[in-house]
C-alpha positions in Angstrom: 115.0 47.9 110.7 117.0 50.3 108.6 120.4 51.4 109.3 122.3 54.4 107.9 126.1 54.1 107.6 127.7 57.5 107.6 131.1 58.2 106.3 132.4 61.5 107.6 135.8 62.9 107.7 136.6 65.6 110.4 140.1 67.2 109.8 142.0 68.0 112.9 141.5 71.7 114.1 138.4 71.8 111.8 136.3 75.1 112.0 133.1 75.4 114.1 131.1 75.4 111.0 132.1 71.7 110.6 129.9 70.9 113.7 127.0 72.8 112.3 127.1 70.9 109.0 127.4 67.8 110.9 124.2 68.6 112.9 122.5 69.3 109.7 123.5 65.8 108.4 122.4 64.1 111.5 119.0 65.9 111.4 118.6 64.5 107.8 119.6 61.0 108.9 117.2 61.2 111.8 114.4 61.9 109.5 115.2 58.7 107.3 116.3 56.2 109.9 116.3 55.5 113.5 119.6 53.9 113.6 122.8 55.6 112.2 126.3 54.0 112.4 129.2 56.6 112.6 132.8 55.8 112.9 135.7 57.7 114.4 135.3 61.5 114.1 138.7 62.6 115.3 137.4 64.0 118.5 139.8 64.0 121.5 137.5 62.6 124.2 140.3 62.4 126.7 140.2 66.2 126.9 137.4 67.1 129.5 136.2 70.2 127.5 136.1 68.7 124.1 134.2 65.7 125.6 131.6 68.0 127.3 131.3 70.1 124.2 130.7 66.8 122.1 128.2 65.4 124.5 126.2 68.6 124.9 126.3 69.7 121.2 126.0 66.3 119.3 125.4 63.2 121.5 122.5 64.3 123.7 120.4 66.3 121.2 120.8 63.3 118.7 120.6 60.6 121.4 124.0 59.2 120.1 125.8 56.8 122.3 129.5 55.4 122.0 129.9 51.7 121.4 133.1 50.0 121.1 133.3 46.9 118.9 136.0 44.7 120.1 135.4 41.7 118.0 135.2 41.6 114.1 132.0 39.9 112.8 
């Protein structure tokens, strides 16, 4: 199985164009591998509006899910 590890920095208060570019990157990754590992993207998921936007715009279309690693390997 092939895994892609994606290093991306999202500055606070980044423009909407960042999300469009990120979607383009995810589309490319999707065509290369079925599994993509992404770290913290600086999204405030405690804000219900931001969380809904992130889920509808990024997570659902690309079948992304949040996983929390609590123990280092």
